[in-house]
C-alpha positions in Angstrom: -17.6 27.6 -9.4 -15.8 26.3 -6.0 -12.6 24.4 -6.1 -12.2 21.8 -3.4 -9.4 19.6 -2.6 -9.8 16.1 -0.8 -6.2 15.7 1.0 -4.5 13.8 3.6 -0.7 13.6 4.1 -1.4 10.1 5.0 -1.6 7.4 2.4 -4.4 4.6 2.4 -7.3 6.6 4.0 -9.7 5.9 1.2 -9.3 9.3 -0.4 -10.1 8.8 -3.9 -12.8 6.4 -3.2 -14.4 9.2 -1.0 -13.8 12.0 -3.6 -15.3 10.0 -6.7 -18.3 8.8 -4.8 -19.0 12.2 -3.0 -18.6 13.9 -6.3 -20.8 11.4 -8.3 -23.6 11.7 -5.5 -23.6 15.5 -5.7 -24.1 15.1 -9.7 -26.4 12.3 -9.5 -28.7 13.5 -6.5 -28.2 17.0 -6.5 -27.9 18.0 -10.1 -24.5 19.7 -9.7 -22.0 19.9 -12.5 -18.8 18.6 -11.2 -15.3 18.1 -12.9 -12.6 16.0 -11.2 -9.1 16.8 -11.9 -6.6 13.7 -11.2 -3.7 15.6 -9.7 -2.3 12.3 -8.4 0.8 10.9 -10.5 -0.6 7.6 -9.7 -3.7 8.4 -11.4 -6.1 6.4 -8.9 -9.3 8.6 -9.9 -8.6 7.9 -13.6 -8.3 4.3 -13.3 -11.3 4.4 -11.1 -13.5 6.1 -13.3 -12.6 4.5 -16.8 -12.0 0.7 -17.8 -8.8 -0.3 -19.0 -9.6 -0.1 -22.8 -9.9 3.8 -22.3 -6.5 4.0 -20.9 -4.9 3.2 -24.2 -6.9 6.2 -25.7 -5.7 8.6 -23.1 -2.4 7.7 -22.9 -1.4 6.8 -26.5 -1.7 10.2 -27.6 -5.0 10.2 -28.7 -6.3 12.3 -25.7 -4.5 14.6 -23.5 -3.8 14.7 -19.7 -3.1 17.0 -16.9 0.4 17.0 -17.9 -0.4 19.2 -20.8 -0.8 22.0 -18.7 2.7 22.1 -18.0 4.3 21.8 -21.3 4.3 25.4 -22.2 5.2 26.7 -18.6 8.3 24.3 -18.9 9.2 26.3 -22.2 8.5 29.6 -20.8 5.7 30.2 -23.2 3.0 30.7 -20.4 0.0 28.8 -19.8 -1.7 26.1 -22.1 -4.2 27.9 -24.4 -5.5 24.7 -26.2 -8.5 22.8 -25.3 -8.5 21.2 -21.9 -8.2 17.4 -21.8 -11.5 16.6 -20.4 -13.5 13.4 -20.5 -16.9 12.4 -19.6 -17.7 9.5 -17.3 -21.4 8.4 -17.7 -21.7 6.1 -14.9 -20.3 8.6 -12.4 -22.1 11.5 -14.3 -19.3 13.8 -14.2 -16.1 15.0 -16.0 -12.7 14.2 -15.5 -9.3 15.8 -16.4 -7.2 12.6 -16.6 -4.3 12.1 -14.4 -0.9 11.3 -15.9 2.3 9.6 -14.3 4.4 12.0 -16.0 3.1 14.6 -13.8 5.8 13.5 -11.2 8.3 15.1 -13.3 6.9 18.4 -13.1 7.8 18.6 -9.2 11.2 20.3 -9.9 9.7 22.9 -11.9 7.1 23.8 -9.4 9.7 23.6 -6.7 12.4 25.8 -8.4 9.7 28.1 -9.5 8.2 28.3 -5.9 11.4 29.9 -4.4 11.3 32.4 -7.3 7.6 33.0 -6.4 8.0 33.8 -2.8 10.5 36.4 -4.1 7.8 38.0 -6.2 9.2 36.9 -9.5 6.5 36.9 -12.1 7.8 33.8 -13.7 7.9 31.8 -10.5 4.2 33.0 -9.7 3.2 32.1 -13.1 4.2 28.6 -12.7 2.9 28.2 -9.2 -0.5 29.4 -10.0 -1.1 27.2 -13.0 -4.2 25.6 -11.2 -5.6 29.1 -10.6 -5.3 29.7 -14.4 -7.0 26.2 -15.0 -9.7 27.0 -12.7 -10.4 30.2 -14.4 -11.5 28.1 -17.3 -13.9 25.8 -15.4 -16.7 28.2 -14.7 -19.3 26.1 -16.2 -19.0 23.7 -13.2 -20.5 24.0 -9.9 -17.7 22.2 -8.1 -14.3 21.3 -9.3 -12.8 18.3 -7.2 -8.8 17.8 -7.3 -7.5 14.4 -6.3 -4.1 14.3 -4.7 -1.4 12.0 -3.6 -0.4 12.1 0.2 2.7 14.0 -0.3 3.6 17.7 0.8 5.3 18.2 -2.3 5.2 21.0 -4.9 2.1 19.6 -6.9 0.0 19.4 -4.1 1.3 22.9 -2.8 0.1 24.4 -6.4 -3.2 22.7 -6.2 -4.2 23.7 -2.6 -3.0 27.6 -3.4 -5.4 27.6 -6.0 -8.4 26.1 -3.9 -11.3 27.6 -1.7 -11.5 24.7 0.6 -10.2 21.3 1.6 -11.5 18.1 3.3 -9.5 15.9 5.2 -10.6 12.1 5.0 -9.1 10.4 8.3 -8.6 6.8 8.9 -9.1 5.5 12.3 -5.6 5.3 13.3 -2.7 7.3 15.2 -0.9 8.1 11.8 -3.8 10.3 10.5 -3.5 12.1 13.8 0.1 12.8 13.1 -0.4 13.8 9.4 -2.9 16.4 10.6 0.2 18.1 12.4 2.3 18.0 9.2 -0.7 19.4 7.1 -1.0 22.6 9.5 2.7 23.1 9.5 2.9 22.9 5.6 -0.1 25.1 5.2 1.2 27.9 7.6 4.5 28.1 5.8 2.8 27.9 2.1 0.4 30.8 3.2 3.4 32.8 4.6 5.4 32.1 1.3 2.5 33.2 -1.1 1.5 36.0 0.9 5.1 37.4 1.0 5.8 36.8 -3.0 2.6 38.5 -3.9 3.3 41.7 -1.6 6.8 41.7 -3.1 5.7 41.5 -6.5 3.0 44.2 -6.1 6.0 46.8 -4.5 8.6 45.9 -7.2 6.1 46.0 -10.1 3.5 48.6 -9.0 0.6 46.3 -9.8 -0.9 43.0 -8.5 0.0 39.9 -9.9 -3.1 38.5 -12.1 -4.4 35.4 -13.3 -7.0 35.7 -16.1 -7.4 39.2 -15.1 -8.2 38.3 -11.3 -6.1 39.3 -8.3 -4.5 36.3 -6.8 -4.4 35.7 -3.1 -4.5 33.1 -0.4 -8.1 32.0 0.2 -8.0 28.3 1.4 -10.3 27.4 4.1 -11.0 24.0 5.8 -14.4 22.7 5.2 -14.4 19.5 7.3 -13.2 16.0 7.8 -14.7 12.5 7.2 -13.7 9.6 9.5 -13.4 6.2 7.4 -12.3 2.8 7.4 -13.4 1.5 10.9 -15.3 -1.4 12.0 -18.8 -0.6 13.0 -21.5 -2.7 15.2 -25.0 -1.6 15.9 -26.1 -0.4 19.3 -29.8 -0.2 19.7 -30.2 0.4 16.0 -27.5 2.8 15.9 -24.0 2.3 14.0 -21.2 2.8 16.3 -17.3 2.1 15.9 -16.3 -0.9 17.8 -14.0 0.0 20.9 -10.5 -0.2 19.4 -11.4 2.3 16.8 -13.6 4.3 19.0 -10.5 5.3 21.2 -8.6 7.1 18.1 -11.9 8.5 16.5 -12.4 10.4 20.0 -9.2 12.2 19.7 -9.6 13.3 16.1 -12.1 16.4 17.0 -9.7 17.9 19.3 -6.5 17.4 16.9 -8.7 18.8 13.9 -10.0 21.8 16.1 -6.3 22.7 17.5 -4.5 22.3 14.1 -7.0 23.1 11.5 -10.0 25.1 12.7 -8.2 27.3 15.0 -5.4 28.1 12.7 -7.0 28.2 9.2 -10.6 29.7 9.9 -12.4 32.5 11.5 -15.8 31.3 10.9 -18.7 30.6 13.3 -18.0 27.9 15.8 -21.5 26.7 15.6 -20.6 25.1 12.3 -19.9 21.3 12.5 -16.7 20.5 10.6 -17.6 16.6 11.1 -19.0 15.7 7.9 -19.8 12.0 8.8 -18.3 8.6 9.3 -17.9 6.1 6.4 -17.3 2.5 8.1 -15.6 -0.1 6.2 -17.4 -0.9 3.0 -15.6 -4.3 2.6 -16.1 -6.0 -0.7 -18.2 -3.1 -2.3 -15.1 -1.3 -2.8 -13.4 -3.6 -5.4 -16.9 -4.5 -7.0 -17.3 -0.7 -7.6 -13.6 -0.3 -8.9 -14.1 -3.2 -11.2 -17.4 -1.9 -12.5 -16.2 1.7 -12.6 -19.3 2.7 -11.2 -20.1 4.7 -7.8 -20.6 2.2 -4.8 -24.2 3.7 -4.0 -25.5 2.7 -7.8 -24.2 -0.8 -7.9 -26.5 -3.5 -9.2 -26.7 -7.4 -9.5 -25.0 -6.9 -13.1 -21.9 -5.6 -11.0 -21.9 -8.7 -8.9 -24.3 -7.5 -6.2 -25.8 -10.6 -4.4 -27.6 -11.2 -1.3 -26.7 -9.1 2.0 -24.7 -6.7 -0.8 -27.8 -5.1 -1.8 -28.6 -4.0 1.9 -24.9 -2.7 2.3 -25.4 -0.6 -1.2 -28.5 0.9 0.3 -26.5 1.7 3.6 -24.0 3.4 1.4 -26.4 5.7 -0.3 -27.5 6.6 3.0 -24.1 7.3 4.1 -23.1 9.7 1.0 -26.7 11.2 1.3 -25.7 12.5 4.9 -22.0 13.5 3.8 -23.1 15.3 0.7 -25.9 17.3 3.2 -23.5 18.1 5.5 -20.9 19.4 2.6 -23.4 21.5 1.2 -24.4 23.0 4.5 -21.2 23.9 5.3 -20.5 25.2 1.7 -23.5 27.6 2.3 -22.2 28.8 5.5 -18.7 29.6 4.8 -19.2 30.5 1.2 
C-alpha cells in the first residue's frame, strides 16, 4: 500500500479533479485498489464522488466521516478502534473516506499536540501520527490518496507526515510558483520537527515511538508535478500552450528542481518529475461534477454532445499518460 498526497499551497489549481480522475483511471484501467481520504474540510472530493441525496446519509449520523478518527484522541483515549467509515463509488470504481466540515475544528488539537510532539511527548506524537495509524488499517489497497485543502496548517501537516509521496498540481500562473517556495520551507520545518521529536522520545523513553507496532520516521518524497488549466493550441498536430501560458510553464521545472527535487529527493536525476500537462477541459468539468462520473468515462447520458465526444477521448489519453508516468516514477522511487 502506497499513501500519496496531491497538494499545493495555492487553491483553484484543479487538485481535487486531478486526484479523483487519476485515482479512478488507475482503478478502471490498471486494476488498482484505491482509497481516497477526503482530508479537506471543504469536502470537495466527497461532493464530487457522491450525489446530494447521499450527503444526507453521510452527515445525518447514518454513516461516519474522517472526523470520527479524532473523537477518541480529543478525549485522550487513543486511536479510533471502530470500523473505518468508508463508502464505495461505483462510477469512479474506488472507495472514499468522506470528508467532514467539522474536521476544521481539529486544527487546534493537532497544532497544540504538534508542539508536544516536537518535544518527544508520547501524547503529542500519538495525535500527530493519527493518519499513520489510519494507513496501518488500509493494507488491502494499492494506493491511498489524500485530498487536502491549500493551507499549510496542522491537518495537512499530519497527513504529509504519514505519506510516502506527494504530487503537486500546478496552474499556469505566478502564484503557483510562489506556492512552491512556501511548500519547500514548510516541509523542511516539519521534517526537522518530527525527526527531533522522535529522537527525543527514543532518548527519554529508551524505545522508539511505534504506531501499529511499526517505527515512525520521516519518509515523504516528491513524486512529480502536473501542469494544469492552460489554454492550448495544436502546432503540427501537437498540443502546446499558447504564448501567455507558455512563459509561466517554462519557469516551473526550474523552480520545482531547486525547491522540491534538490531538497527532498536523493534519487536518480534521470527520472522525469513532469507527470504531464492537462489543458483546460472547459465544460467537461461541470458535466463530470454533475454526473458524479470520471471525465474520461462521460457519455451522452451525462450531457455529452457533438465535439464533446472528442474531448472526452482526449481526456482519456491525457489521464492515460499521467497514470503511466505516475506508475513509472513509483516503480523507480519505490
